[in-house]
N, C-alpha and C positions, 0 to 999 in steps of 0.2 A: 504603279510599281508592283513588281511581281512578289507574290506571297512566298517568303522563304521556306515556310514549312511545307506548303503544297509543292514547291519546286523541288525541294530535297526529296520528298516522297515520290514525285514523278521520276526523278533520276534514279532513285533506288529501284523503282519498278522496272526501269529499263535495263537493269542489270541482268544479263543472260543467265549468270550463274553466281550464287554465293557459295564459294568453293570450300575445299577441305581445309581444316584447321584443327588445332588442339590446344588446350590451355588448362589451367587449374580449374576444376569444377567448382562452381559457386552455388550456394543455397539461394535460390530466388523463387521461393514457393509463392510469394505474393504477386508475382508477375502474371498478368492476364495471359492464359494459354493462347488466346487468339491473336495476340499482338504480333505483327510482322515488323513493326518499327515503333520506336518511342516517339515523343512529341516532336523531336527534331528530324525524324525520318531516317535515323542513322543506325539503329540497333535492331537486329532481327533476333527473335526469340525462338528457340527450338526445344523439343522434348526428347531428343535422341538418347540422352543419358538417363531417361526416365525421371527427370526433374526439369523444371523450367530453368533454362540458362540462356545467356546470350551466346552467340556463335563464338565470341572470344573466350567463353568459359567452357567450351564443350570439348571434352577429351576424346572425340571420335572423328573419323574421316566422314564428313557429311557435306552434301550439296543441298541447297535449298532453293526451290522455286516458289516465289511469294504469290499471294493472291493477285497482286497487280500484274505480275509477269504472266500468270495464267490467263488473265483477261486480255492483256495487251498483246500477247503473242498467240492467242487463240489455241491454247493448249487444252484440247477438249477431253483427252484421256491419256492413258499411259503411253500409247503409241506415238504421241507427240513429244515425249520427254527427252528423247535421246539427243535432239539437236541442242539441248541446253544443259546437258549433264555429261561431263567428261568421263570416260571409262565405260560408257554404256552404249551398246548397239541394239537397236530395236527395229526389226523388220516388220513394217506394216503390211500384213498379208490380207487386209480387208476386213469387213465387219463379221466374217464367219468365225472369228476367234479373237483372242486377246492379242495375238501376234507372238513373235519370237523375241524374247528379251535375253540378252547376254551381257553379263557384268564381268569386265576385265578378261574377256576371252575365254571364260570357263564354260566351254561347251565342246563336245567331241562328236556330236551327231550331225548328220547331213542337214543342210538347210531344207526348208519345207515351203511348199506353196500355199499351205493352209494354216500355218501358225500352230500355236499350242493353247490348250485349254487347262493345262496344269503344268507346273514346273517347280519341283522341290529344291532346285538349286538356290532359289532366292525366296524371300518372304515378301508378300505384297499385303499391306494392311490397310483397312479402312478404320480409322480410329485405332482401337485396341484389338480389332478382330482380323485374324489372318484369312485372306481369301484371294486367290489368284483369279482376278476378273478385272475387266476394263470398265469399271464404273465411270460415268461421266463426272468431270471435275466441277460440279455445281457447288457453290457456296463453300468452297474449300479455303481454309486459312493459309495453307501452304502444302507443298509436297517435299518431304525429306528423303533423300536417297543416301543410304549408308553403304559404302563399299568396304568389303572384307567381312569375315565371320562375325555374327551378332548373337551367337548362342548364349553368351553370358549375361545378356541384358534382355533378351526377347524369348518369349515362350516357344515360338516356332524356331527350331534350329536352322541356321542358314549357312550354306557353303560359300556363297559369293557375296551376299549382301542383302539389303532389305529396301523396299520402297514403301513409304508411309504417306497415305493421304490423311492429313489432319483436318477434320471438318470444323467449321465454326460451330460453337456450342450455343444452346439457347441462352438468351439474355433475359434475366429475371427482372430487369429494371425498365427497359424501354421497348416500345413497339418499333419494329423495323420491317421494311419491305424493299424489294428490288425486282424490277422487271427487265428482261433482256430479250432482244430480238435480233436476228441476223438473216439476211437474204444474200445469196451468192449465185454466181453462174460459173460453170466449169467447162473448160475446153474439152472437146471430145464427147460432150454430153448434150442431150436435147432438153434436159429439164433444169429448172431452177431449184436450188437448195434453200432450206430455211431451218432455223432453229428458234424455238420459243421456250423460255424458262422463266421461273419466278421463285422468289424466296419470301417467306413471311415469317416473322417472329412475334409471338404474342405472350406478353407476361400475364398469365392467368391470375395468379396471386402474387402481387408485387413482392420481390425479394425472396419468393419461395417456390413458385411453380411457373414454368414457362414452356411453350411449345414452339418448335421451329420446323419448318418444312421447306424443302427445295425440290421443285418438280419441273421437268422439261420434256420437250419432244424434239427430235432431230430427224430431218430428212436430208441425207447427203446423196446427191444424184450419182448414179453409176456412170461408168465410161468404158466398160467392156461389153462388146456385142457378141452374140452367139448366132452366127450366120448359118450353122450346119445342123440344126436340130432335126431329129427324125420325126416325121409326121405320125407314123403308126409303127411303133417298135415291133420287130418280127415280121412286118409285112413290107414296109418301105425299105429301100436300100440305103444304108448309111453312107455308102460310097458308090453312087450310081454310075460314075463315068471313069473308073480306073484310078490310077495313082497320081495322075498329073494334076487333077483339079475337078471342078464341078461345072457342067454346062448349064445354061439357063433351063433347058428342057429337063435335064436330070434333076435340077433343084425343084422345078415346079411340081414334078411327079412324086418326089420323095421327101423333100426337106422344107423347112420354114425357118425364119429368122426372128429374133428378138433383140432389142437394143438396150443397152445400159443396165444389164442385169445385176451388176455388183453394187447396186444402191444400198444405202443403209437407212432403216427406219428404226429408231430407238425411242422408247419411252422409259424415263427414269424418275424415281422419286426416293427421297430420303427424309424420314420424319423422326424427330427426337422430342421426348418429353423429359424435362428436368424437374426433379423434386428435391428441394434442399431445406434443411432446417436452418442452416447457416453455411458459410464457406467451408466449414470444417466437416460437413456431412452432406454428401450429394448422392443422388441416384439418377442415372441417365438411361432411359429406355429408348432403343432405336429400332426402327424397321426400314429397311432399304429394299427396293425392288428395281430391276431393270430387265427390259425385254428388247432384244435386237433381232431384226429380220432382214434377210437378203435373199435374192434369187440366183446369185451367181458368184463365182470366185473372181478375185482380182488378178487373174493370170491370162496371158496369151498362150498360143500354141507354137510359137517360134516359127511361124510361116508354113505350118503343115497345110496341104491342100489349098495353098494360096491365101490363107488367112493373114490379116494385117497385124500391125503392132498392138492395136487395141481390140483384137478379136480372139475369141476362144473357139477351138474346133470341137468342143464337147458335143456329143450326140444328144445330151439331155440337159435341161436346166439343172442347177445345182443349189436349190434352196437350203437355207439354214435358219432355224429359229433357236435363239438362246434366251434362257430365263435365269435370273439369279435372285434368290431371296436371302435376306440377312436379318436376323432377329437377335438383339443382344441387350443385356443389362450390365451396367457398370456402376460400381459403388466406389466412391472416393471418400476417405475419412482421415481426419487428423487425430492421431492418438496422442493427446497430452503434449503436443509439440515435440514428441520424441521421434515419431515416424509417421509417415503416411501409409495407409493401406489402399491399394487399388485392386479390386476384385472384379473380374469380367467373366461372364458366361455367355455363350453364343451358339446359335444354330444357323448354319448356312446350307443352302441347297441350290445347286447349279444343274440345269438341264440343257441338253443340246440335242436337237433333232435335225439330221442333215441327210441330204441325198446327193449322189454323185454318179458319174459315168464310170462303170467298172469294166467296160468293154476291153480296154487296153490291158488291164491286169490279167484278164482271162486269156487274151491273145498272147501276152508275154509268158504265161504259164503253159501255153501251147497244148491246150486240151482238145483241139480240133473243132471247137464250136464254130469257127469261121468257115467251115465247109458248108454251112448253111448261109447263103449270101446275105440274108436280111438280119443276121445275127447282131444284136445290140443288147447291152445289159446295164442296169443301174443298181446301186446299192442304197440301203437304208440303214442309218446308224442312229440308235436311240440310246443316249447315255445320261445317267443321273449320278451326281456326286453329292453325298450328304456329309456334313461334318458337324460334329459337336465338340466344342472345346471349352475349357475353363482355365483361367490363369489368375493367380493371386500374387501380388507383388508388395513387398514392404520396402519403403524408401525412407532413409534416415532424414530427419530434419532438426536434430538436436544441436547442430553446430559443432565447432571444435575442429581440430585438424584431421579427424577421421570421419569419413562418410561411407555409407554402404547401401547396397541393394540386394534383396534376397527374394527369390520367387519360386513358384511351382507351376507346372504346366501339365495339362491332361488333354489329349486330343484323340478322337475316334473319327476316322474317315471311311466311309462306305461308298463303294463304287459298283454301279450296275450297268452293264452294256448288253444291248440286244442288237444283233446285226443280221442282215439278210441281203443276198444277192438275187436278183430276178432277171430272167431272160424271157421277156414277153414273146409268146407265140413260137418259142423254139420247138422244133419237132421232136426233140429228145424227151420232152415232158409230156405227161398225160394230162390234158386240160381238165379231164373229168375228176381226177384225184388230186391235181395240183393246179387249181385255177389261177393262182398267183404266179405260177411258173417260178417257184423258188428253187434256185440251183444250189444254194448254200445258206445255212442259217446257224448262228451260234449265240450262245450267251456266256457272260462271264460276270460273276459276282465276287467282290473282294472286300476285305476289311483290314485296316491298318490301325493299331492302337499305339500311341506313343505317350510316355510319361517322362518327366524331367524335373530336376531341381537345378537352379542356377543362381548365380550371384556375383557381385563384384564389391571390392573394398578399395577405397582411395585414401591415401595418407599424404598430407601436406608436409613435406620435410622442412620447407621454408615457404613463405607466401608466394615465391616464384616457382617453386619446384614441387611437383607432385608425382607420386607413383601409384599405379593401379594394378591389382591382380584380380582375376576372376576365373570362375570354372563352372562346369556344367556336367551333370551326370544324366544320361539318357538311356532309355530302354524302350524297345518297340517290338511288336509281334505283328505278323502278317499272315493272312489266310486267303486262299483263292479256290474257287470252284467253278466248273463250267462244262459245257459239252458243245459238239458241233455235229450237224446233220447234213447229209448230201441227198436230198430227195430225189435228184435225177438218177441216183444209183440205188434207190429202193429204201433209203432211210425215211423215218417219219418226217412230216413237214416241220414239226416243232423239235428243237433240240432239247426242250424240257421233258420230252418223252423218252430220252436216252439216259443211261446212267451217268452221273456227274463224276468228274475227275477233278483232282486238285492237290493242294499241298499247303504246308505251313512253314514259316520261317521266323526267326527272332534274332535279335542282337542287342548289345548294350555297349556303352563306352563313355569316355570322358574327353571333354575339350576344355581349353584353357585360353587365357589372354593375359598378357603383360603389356603395360603401357606406362610411359613417362613423358612429361612435358616440362619445358622450362621457358619462362617468359623473361627474356633479357631486358626488355623495356616494354612499356604499354603498347608499343607498335611493332614488336618483333617477338615471335614465338617459334619454338622448335619442338617437334614431337617425334616419338618413335613407338611403334606397336609391333608386338610378335604375338600371333594368335593362331589357334587351330579351329578349323571349321569342319563341319560334317554334313552329310545328307543321308537320311535314312534310305534303306533299300525298300523293296516292296514287290508286289506281283505285276507281272506282265499282263497286258489286256488281250490275251489270246486264250481261247478255249484249250484246256489241257487235252492231250491225245488220249484216246482209249488205251487201256492197259489190259491185255497185250495189244500192241499196234496191229491193226488188220492189214492184210495185203502186203506183207513184208517177208516174202519167202527167203530173201538173201540175208536177212538179219542186220541190214545196215541202218536201221531206225528211220528209213524213208518209206512212206506209204507209196505204193505203186499206182494209186489213183490220185484224185485231186483233193485229198483230205488236207485241210489247213488247221494245224494244231500245234501246241507246244509240248515238247518232250519234258520229262521230269526235271532235267537240268536247265530247262528254258522257262519254267514256270515263274521262278522268283529271281531277283537280282539283289545284290548286297549293297551295303553302304559304301560311300567313298569319302575321303577326307582331304583337307588342304592345310598347309602351314603357310602363313602369310606374314611377311616382314615388310614394313613400310616406314619411311622417314620423310618428314615434311616440314615445311616452313610457311608461316603466314606473316605478311608484313604490310604495314601502312606507312607510306612514304610521302615526302613533300607536303607536310601539314595535312596528311590524310587525303591528298588529292589523287593518290595512286594506291590502290590495293593490288598486291601481287602475291600469289599463292602458288606453291610448287611442292609436289611430292613424288617420290620414287617408290616402287613396290616390287616385290619378288614373291611369287606364290609356287609352291611345290604341291602337286595334285596327285594323289595315289589311289589305286583301285578305281579308276575313273568309270563312271557310268557312261556307256556309249551305245548308240543304236546299232543293232545288228538285225538278223532275220532268222526265223525258224528254218530247220531243215525241211519241214513239211509245209509246203505252200509258200515259202519265202515271204512270210508276213513279218512286219516290223516288231521287234522286241528290244529290250534293254539288257545288256550284259555288262559284266565288270572285266576290266583288263588293263594292265599297263599303267604308265604314269606319264605326267605331263608337267610343264611349268609354264607360267605366264609372268612376264616382267615388263616393266615400262615405267612411264611417268605421266603425270597429269598436271596441267597448270591452267590458271585463269588470272585475268586482271580486270580492273575497272579504273579508268582515268577520268577525272573531272577537271580538265585544264581551266575552265571557268564555269560559273554556276549553271549556265544554260546548256552546257554540252557534256554529254556522257559517252565515253568510248569504252567498249567492253569486248572481251574475247576469251576463248577457251581453246586449248589444244590437248590432245591425249595421244600417246603412243603405246600400243600393246603388242607384244611379241609373245604369242602363245603357240606352243608346239609340243608334240609327243617327245618324251625322253627315253623311251624304250620301244622295241618292236612289240606289236600286239597281233598275234596270228588270228586269221579267220574271222574278221569282224566287218569286212567291207564286201558287200554282195554286188557282183556284176554279171552280166550275161557274157558267155564265152561260146563262140566268137561274138565280139561286140557288134551290134547292129546288123547281124546276119542271122537268118533263121533257116533251119532249126538251130537252136542254141540251147545251152543249159546254164543254170546259175552256178557260179563258183564263188568261194569266199577267199578274198585277198587279205593280206596283212596290212595293218597300219605300221609304218616304219618310223623309227626315231628321227626326229627332225621334221616330220610332217606338220605343217601349219594347221592349227585347230580351226575348224569351220565356223562360220556364222557371225564373226565379229570383225570390225574394221581395224586394221593395223594403225591407221592414222585417221584422226577425225578432229574437227574444230569448228569454230564459229567466230564471227567478227560482226559487231554491231555498232551503229552510231545513232544516238538519240539527241534531238535538239528540242528544247522547250522554250517557248516565248509566251509572255502574257497577252491576253486579249480580253478586254472588258472584265467580266467576273470569273473568268477561267484561264485556261492555258491551251495553246496549240502545241501538240507533241508530235513530232515527225520522227519516224524510226526506219532505218534500213538495216536488215540483218542478212548476212551471207553465211551459209552452213556448208561444210565439207564432210562427206563420208568417203573414206578410202575404200580400196578394193576389199572384197570378201571372197573367200573360197567356199565352195559349196559342200566339199567333203574332204576327209583325210586323203592325202596323197592324190589330189585332184588331177594331176597331170597323167598318172598311170591308171587311175580308177575311173576315168571318163567323167570327171566332174568339171566344174567351171571356176574360173577366176572372174567374179563379177566385177565389172569395172567401177572405178570411183566416179562420184559425180558431185557437182556443186549446185546448190539451190539458193534462190534469193527471195526474200519476202520484204514487204514494206507496208507501212500504215501511216495514216494522217488522222489525228484525233483531236477533237475539241473537248476538253475535260473540265467541267464545272463541278461545283460542290454536289449538286443533286442529280446531274445528268452528264452523259457523254455520248458523242456520236463519232463513228470512225469509218473511213474508207480504207480498204485493205486489198492487198494482192499477195497470194502465195504462189511459189514457183513462177515468178514473174515472166521468165523467158520461155515458159512452157517446155522445160527440159524433159526429154524422154529418157528414162533410166530404169534399169532392172534392180529391184531390191533384193530378190531372192529367187531360187529356182527349186523346182520339184522334180525328183527323180534325176537319173543320170543319162549320159549320152550313149551308154551301151544298150539302152532300151529304146532306140529309135530305129527306123528302117521299115521294111515291108515284110509282113509275115503272111504267107500263103495268099499274096495279092492284096492284102489289107494294110494300108498305111497306119502305123502306130501313132497315137496322139498322146502318149504317156508323159513325155517331157513337157514341162511348162515353165514359164517365167513370170514372176510377180512384178507388176508394173507400178511405179510410184504414181501418186495423184498428179494429173496435169494441172495447168494453170487455173487458179481459182480467184475470182475477183468479186468483191461484195461490199456491203455496207451493214453496219450494226450499230445499235444504240442501247443505252442503259439508262434506267431511271430509278433513283432511290427515294424512299420516303420514310 
């Protein structure tokens, strides 16, 4: 006979999404923070309100992916979450970055082929520490996604929402361990993939001291080939046979090929030491580290020079190494059963060293380097982001109709970027004085300091009806300095030998939140929220222009050589804000055999931060301008028609567009695709759809569980849909793309026993080819002085992956 508890837990783990809801907040401080379900497997515990509550008691818009879902659906990091979270679009741009995350359409910048390494529109947390990074989801209790502004409860102010990885904490009572291994094969790849990880929990002093560690290594095979690599830059011909293609003879004399360069090799570890006198006083020390390496991007070149769907036309390999360190100390204390104190101090450091083909950028800027037939260049970007933050939070536990949260936050973020472009063996350089053939070099250093106080209060008017009000005051300051050198034109090789230029900026403000919910019956809840969100401004990552600007005889602020720099009004950008209204309902029907959840939202976005470009060098920067709105709805359901069967689905609709014209923010070449040409700045127009997010997305899954001997066989099939995405504002007139929608399917068959499990799985079962994102626009394609541009790229989703994995617990 099937075990009811294990069956209910299995069905719970099959739930693709535990969706948005709101209810009267309850005091549940004694609930284990690591619980995803109670003994019956029916209650999920979250900490989104800064106190332990069930989802039915949580007065915020929250989606939860449990530990069982993370394991069962092979959700390895944040890039895999979007399929299971309505209102979220994540473009997986490969292991060279965290990817591009868009919540409810709140993005106005072009899509990217290389993703993002920072995004202040949302907060990403590991435990209590904010850090925008794709840590592997090893030994994670759950992932909570909160849509809408969260600045009245969280130290890091957020414009669009927050994603929280909640780790399992050390257990002071019991020894625990788990080992997991996965082996897979991928279509379009010649290598096998594998993942090995383990967790161990050691109670060093029972009831008082415990150590917990989760460590793993992942090799995910690549599937993008590089068939047009230059043998000897500056000597070999990158395009030996004209614009039509490459002959075998031209290839043999000048080029070589490498396969599957967009592989991922990641080592990750998270280590926690818990010291407690009792449950009322705890200190948790954490050290986490992750390193990821790859040798290529997850992009093709849209058929340039005869390249295929899974081929890049890059002239150089494009390796990236990323490292992240996190050190934190967290104190939890119960003060006389009146309130809890949670104090966290953390230091994080993220480094990224990357190389890329810069030839097409220099061709596009039309500096005539291509007059040398063997011209080819690459760049080197070395970036370090260091962050120190402290947060203290007081959470009431005295009971009664009034509850409150009060906190303070301090954050210092330091950024250092060193960048160089090299043109090996180019005749315009003097090899004796410039042996590395540095054509351009720059550095940027910046510092942003933020301080805030925040809090919320909730009053229960009746046991069924609660109202909440919250606020936040923030203040930040920003400073930037840097310089740029052009050694080909006689500047020093190092930009540090030139005078630094820079500037300062600061701002402050207030945001707020109002919320109310009413529980008509234990199975029917209605909520409404009205809140304001913000995102701080900051420095652009471009070296400031010299003052006065050299080689500008006509006074138009444009340098007449190839100087790439930011003018004083381009150095900094300001904050932007949102006002968010949403109404939702959560219901449990037919004796709780059907859970149905639905919400609608409307967001007004002003002073939007949007990508633009400098006048000098047409290099990407962020500017403020205009307003936009996002509106739509999100829904989810889970049905259990009989105990062995679970059917679950999600759907979201997001309509995000500009609401006023924004002049001069979209850069295109004019005439498009024809050389010589010159960059011009076009306006974003009211009604332009915001880029980067799907207007429609959804998922549908079926899970069937049957007993077998001492365990269960669990079969799952899940279908996901991502609607079309536009690549830039006004894509039809600005030479952008409408990236087509696609449907993917995944399945697994698992035998799950108490101490072990083994699974067969397949992702992208039908080997669907689809484009997830694009890099650059179609005005930058064509032939420049006989050289075919390879600037435009398409990001490709992972092809079919089939494998087997197993887990053992002890």
